[in-house]
C-alpha positions as CSV (number, residue, x, y, z in Angstrom):
1,M,-22.0,-0.1,-72.4
2,S,-23.8,0.0,-69.3
3,S,-23.7,2.8,-66.7
4,L,-23.9,3.6,-63.8
5,L,-27.1,6.3,-62.7
6,F,-26.8,8.6,-59.5
7,F,-30.3,10.4,-59.1
8,D,-30.7,13.2,-56.5
9,I,-34.6,12.8,-55.0
10,D,-35.8,16.6,-54.6
11,N,-36.7,18.8,-57.8
12,T,-34.5,16.4,-59.7
13,L,-36.9,13.2,-59.4
14,W,-40.0,14.6,-58.0
15,T,-41.6,17.6,-56.3
16,G,-40.3,18.5,-52.9
17,R,-43.6,18.5,-50.7
18,E,-45.8,17.2,-53.7
19,Q,-44.3,14.3,-54.2
20,Y,-45.0,14.6,-58.2
21,V,-43.4,12.6,-60.5
22,P,-43.9,13.0,-64.1
23,D,-44.7,10.0,-66.4
24,S,-41.2,10.9,-68.4
25,T,-39.1,10.3,-65.8
26,R,-40.4,6.5,-64.3
27,E,-40.5,5.7,-68.1
28,A,-36.9,7.1,-68.8
29,I,-35.7,5.0,-65.6
30,A,-37.4,1.6,-66.4
31,A,-36.3,2.0,-70.2
32,A,-32.3,2.7,-68.7
33,R,-32.7,0.1,-66.0
34,R,-34.2,-3.0,-69.5
35,R,-31.0,-1.5,-71.4
36,G,-28.6,-2.9,-68.6
37,H,-27.8,0.7,-66.8
38,L,-28.1,0.7,-63.3
39,C,-30.1,3.3,-61.4
40,L,-29.5,4.2,-58.2
41,I,-30.8,6.9,-55.5
42,N,-28.2,9.2,-54.5
43,S,-28.9,11.2,-51.4
44,G,-28.2,13.3,-48.8
45,R,-31.4,12.3,-46.0
46,S,-30.4,8.7,-43.8
47,R,-32.2,5.9,-44.9
48,S,-34.4,6.3,-42.1
49,Y,-35.6,9.2,-44.1
50,L,-36.2,7.8,-47.2
51,H,-39.4,5.5,-46.8
52,E,-41.6,6.9,-49.2
53,P,-43.3,4.3,-51.0
54,L,-43.4,6.2,-54.2
55,L,-39.7,6.5,-54.1
56,Y,-39.6,2.8,-54.6
57,E,-41.9,2.2,-57.2
58,L,-40.0,3.9,-59.5
59,G,-37.5,0.9,-59.5
60,F,-33.7,1.7,-58.3
61,D,-30.8,-1.0,-58.1
62,G,-29.6,0.5,-55.3
63,I,-29.3,3.3,-53.0
64,V,-26.5,5.8,-51.4
65,S,-27.8,7.6,-48.5
66,S,-26.1,10.1,-45.7
67,C,-23.9,11.6,-48.4
68,G,-22.0,8.1,-49.0
69,M,-21.8,6.6,-45.5
70,Q,-24.1,3.9,-46.8
71,I,-24.7,2.6,-50.3
72,E,-26.8,-0.7,-50.7
73,L,-26.6,-2.6,-54.0
74,T,-29.5,-5.5,-54.6
75,Q,-26.7,-6.6,-57.6
76,L,-23.8,-7.8,-55.5
77,A,-25.7,-8.9,-52.0
78,G,-24.2,-12.0,-51.3
79,K,-21.4,-11.6,-53.4
80,V,-18.9,-9.2,-51.9
81,K,-18.4,-8.7,-48.3
82,P,-19.6,-5.9,-47.2
83,D,-17.6,-3.3,-45.9
84,W,-18.8,-2.5,-42.4
85,A,-16.9,0.3,-39.9
86,E,-17.4,2.7,-37.8
87,I,-15.7,6.7,-37.3
88,A,-14.6,7.7,-34.1
89,P,-13.6,11.6,-33.1
90,D,-10.4,11.2,-34.5
91,G,-11.4,9.9,-37.8
92,S,-10.1,6.3,-37.3
93,I,-11.9,3.0,-38.5
94,R,-13.0,0.2,-36.7
95,S,-14.6,-2.1,-38.4
96,L,-17.6,-3.8,-37.8
97,P,-19.5,-7.6,-37.8
98,T,-21.9,-7.7,-41.1
99,P,-24.6,-9.4,-41.9
100,E,-25.0,-13.8,-43.2
101,M,-24.7,-13.2,-47.1
102,K,-27.1,-14.0,-49.1
103,P,-28.8,-12.7,-52.1
104,V,-31.7,-9.9,-52.0
105,P,-34.1,-10.3,-55.4
106,G,-34.6,-7.3,-57.8
107,P,-34.9,-3.3,-56.7
108,V,-34.4,-1.8,-53.3
109,T,-37.5,-1.7,-51.2
110,E,-38.9,0.5,-48.5
111,Q,-38.1,-2.0,-45.5
112,G,-33.9,-2.6,-47.0
113,A,-32.2,-5.1,-46.0
114,D,-28.9,-5.7,-44.2
115,E,-27.6,-8.0,-46.4
116,A,-27.8,-5.4,-49.6
117,V,-26.1,-2.5,-47.6
118,I,-22.3,-4.0,-49.3
119,F,-20.7,-0.2,-47.7
120,Y,-21.8,1.3,-44.6
121,R,-20.1,3.9,-42.0
122,R,-21.9,4.9,-38.8
123,M,-20.5,7.0,-36.4
124,G,-19.2,5.4,-32.9
125,G,-20.8,5.9,-29.3
126,D,-18.1,8.8,-28.5
127,F,-17.9,10.5,-31.6
128,T,-21.9,11.0,-31.2
129,E,-21.2,11.8,-27.8
130,E,-19.1,15.0,-28.7
131,A,-21.6,16.0,-31.5
132,L,-24.3,16.5,-28.8
133,A,-21.9,18.1,-26.2
134,L,-20.8,20.5,-29.3
135,C,-24.8,21.0,-29.9
136,A,-25.3,21.9,-26.2
137,G,-22.2,24.3,-26.2
138,C,-23.8,26.1,-29.1
139,G,-27.5,26.6,-28.8
140,C,-28.1,23.6,-31.4
141,T,-30.5,21.2,-31.5
142,P,-30.2,18.0,-33.4
143,V,-31.4,15.5,-35.3
144,L,-29.2,12.6,-35.3
145,E,-30.2,10.5,-38.3
146,G,-29.2,6.4,-38.5
147,K,-30.1,3.3,-40.6
148,E,-33.0,2.2,-39.1
149,Y,-34.3,5.5,-36.8
150,S,-33.4,8.9,-36.6
151,Y,-32.9,10.5,-32.6
152,I,-34.3,13.8,-31.3
153,D,-35.5,15.9,-28.3
154,R,-38.8,16.0,-28.9
155,K,-39.4,18.9,-26.1
156,A,-36.1,21.0,-27.5
157,F,-38.6,20.6,-31.3
158,L,-41.9,21.4,-29.6
159,D,-41.6,25.3,-31.3
160,V,-39.8,23.9,-33.6
161,R,-41.3,23.4,-37.5
162,Y,-38.5,21.6,-38.4
163,G,-39.1,19.1,-35.7
164,N,-43.1,19.3,-36.8
165,L,-42.3,18.4,-39.8
166,L,-40.1,15.6,-39.2
167,S,-42.5,14.1,-36.9
168,S,-45.3,14.2,-39.8
169,R,-43.1,12.7,-42.5
170,M,-41.1,9.7,-40.1
171,G,-43.5,8.0,-37.5
172,S,-42.1,5.6,-35.7
173,R,-38.7,5.8,-37.5
174,L,-38.5,9.1,-34.9
175,V,-37.2,8.0,-31.4
176,E,-36.2,10.2,-28.2
177,I,-32.5,10.5,-27.7
178,E,-32.8,9.4,-23.9
179,D,-34.7,6.4,-24.7
180,H,-31.9,5.2,-27.1
181,R,-28.7,6.8,-25.4
182,G,-25.4,4.5,-25.1
183,D,-27.2,2.3,-28.2
184,I,-27.6,5.1,-31.2
185,D,-26.9,4.3,-34.3
186,I,-26.3,7.1,-36.8
187,T,-23.8,8.2,-39.7
188,K,-24.8,12.0,-39.8
189,L,-26.6,15.0,-37.9
190,T,-28.8,17.6,-39.1
191,I,-28.6,20.8,-36.3
192,C,-31.3,23.3,-36.2
193,M,-29.0,26.7,-35.4
194,P,-30.1,30.3,-34.0
195,P,-30.0,32.5,-37.3
196,G,-26.7,33.8,-38.3
197,H,-24.9,30.8,-36.4
198,E,-23.2,29.6,-39.7
199,G,-19.5,30.7,-38.7
200,V,-20.1,29.0,-35.8
201,I,-21.3,26.2,-37.2
202,R,-18.2,25.8,-39.4
203,E,-16.1,27.1,-36.9
204,V,-17.4,24.5,-33.7
205,F,-17.8,21.4,-36.2
206,G,-15.3,22.2,-38.9
207,D,-12.7,20.0,-37.8
208,R,-14.8,16.5,-37.4
209,F,-17.7,17.8,-40.4
210,E,-18.4,18.2,-43.5
211,C,-20.9,21.6,-42.9
212,M,-23.6,22.2,-45.4
213,I,-25.5,24.9,-44.5
214,H,-29.3,24.9,-46.1
215,S,-30.4,27.8,-44.0
216,R,-30.1,30.2,-42.2
217,T,-31.2,28.1,-39.3
218,V,-30.8,24.6,-40.8
219,A,-27.1,22.9,-41.2
220,E,-26.1,19.3,-42.3
221,L,-23.2,17.8,-40.7
222,V,-21.6,14.4,-41.5
223,P,-18.3,13.2,-41.1
224,K,-15.5,14.6,-42.9
225,G,-14.4,13.1,-46.2
226,F,-17.7,12.1,-46.5
227,D,-20.2,13.8,-49.5
228,K,-22.4,12.6,-52.7
229,G,-19.4,12.0,-54.9
230,T,-18.4,9.3,-52.4
231,G,-21.2,7.5,-52.7
232,I,-19.8,7.3,-56.7
233,R,-16.7,6.5,-56.2
234,E,-17.4,3.7,-53.3
235,V,-20.3,2.2,-55.8
236,C,-17.1,2.1,-58.9
237,R,-14.5,1.0,-56.5
238,L,-17.0,-2.0,-55.4
239,L,-18.5,-3.2,-58.6
240,G,-15.1,-2.4,-60.5
241,A,-16.8,0.3,-62.5
242,D,-15.1,2.9,-64.3
243,L,-15.9,7.0,-63.1
244,R,-16.3,7.2,-67.0
245,D,-19.4,5.6,-66.8
246,T,-21.1,7.0,-64.3
247,V,-24.0,10.0,-64.7
248,A,-25.3,12.2,-62.0
249,F,-28.1,14.2,-61.8
250,G,-28.7,16.6,-59.5
251,D,-30.1,20.5,-59.3
252,G,-28.4,22.3,-56.1
253,A,-25.5,23.1,-54.6
254,N,-25.3,19.6,-52.4
255,D,-25.2,18.1,-55.2
256,I,-21.8,19.4,-56.4
257,G,-19.8,16.3,-55.1
258,M,-21.4,14.1,-57.1
259,L,-21.3,16.0,-60.2
260,D,-17.6,16.7,-59.9
261,A,-17.1,13.1,-59.2
262,A,-19.1,11.6,-62.0
263,G,-17.8,11.4,-65.9
264,C,-20.8,13.1,-67.0
265,A,-22.9,15.7,-65.0
266,V,-26.9,16.6,-65.3
267,V,-28.3,19.5,-63.8
268,M,-32.1,20.4,-64.0
269,G,-33.1,23.5,-65.7
270,D,-34.3,25.4,-62.9
271,G,-31.4,24.0,-61.1
272,A,-29.6,26.5,-58.8
273,E,-26.7,28.3,-60.6
274,G,-24.1,27.3,-58.1
275,A,-25.1,23.8,-59.6
276,K,-25.0,24.4,-63.2
277,K,-21.4,26.0,-63.0
278,H,-20.1,22.1,-62.8
279,A,-22.7,20.5,-65.2
280,D,-21.8,19.1,-68.5
281,L,-25.5,19.4,-69.6
282,V,-28.5,21.8,-68.1
283,T,-31.2,19.8,-69.2
284,A,-34.9,21.1,-69.2
285,P,-36.8,21.4,-65.7
286,L,-38.0,18.2,-63.9
287,H,-41.7,19.3,-64.6
288,E,-40.5,19.6,-68.9
289,D,-39.6,16.2,-68.7
290,G,-35.7,17.2,-67.9
291,I,-34.8,13.5,-67.2
292,W,-36.1,12.1,-69.9
293,K,-34.7,14.8,-72.4
294,A,-31.4,14.7,-71.0
295,M,-31.1,10.1,-71.0
296,R,-32.5,10.7,-74.9
297,R,-29.6,13.6,-75.0
298,L,-26.8,10.6,-73.7
299,E,-28.5,8.2,-75.1
300,L,-29.0,6.3,-72.5
301,I,-32.6,5.3,-73.4
């Protein structure tokens, strides 16, 4: 029986900055696809931040990005009516026009194709402006993350290491907020905050956003009700698949949503202890062929 396999990226598929992918991981993904399993990336990153060529060389059938706000699945391109909508500040949904439906051959690519985006939720203009006002009110610097671009105020990031990292990694996909005001298309935001502001962030943003605190100075904000588990459930709905036939591979606290949603949860051996509490299987670390060993153990390859 075919399964749906969902993979976190950093420290699951590859090591963060080095982007080292074990040969065994490449072989495992290729073998799984040959056996008819669908392999999908499941990332908290927005699609505009998923552009590393090495990632796409691994060969994936789809991408769940922005914690379930966007789903690409080439197998369904041109076969189902895409579900595109935007979210208002009060959580209400308004349908959006969708691209002309046509087949998209092969695995997903770095450039992507709107025809393969079968599920898409963006923040409406009012929602985005409200988020910007809330950031200004609590002394936070935002990165607005979208399907095509991410948006920042470069002056605000002049002395912020995270801003320099974004600039070096994203190139032309990183643009100025003020240059696109009124035409900003985003799915989530990341904020740089003063140290010790964790409680403030949850108080200010908690009514409208899922707040994931990554460090003393960085938090990720996704519209309420969305996480990596949302993506798995939506893929199953669109495919008419059973959640019991899904396997999630992750390593960290932000993977818990997908670990809990999947029929089988696999956590890397060097993953966070909090994530391991949600695992059905703790495999070896990435460097010790963890993905390959887990797939063999589960008889996926």
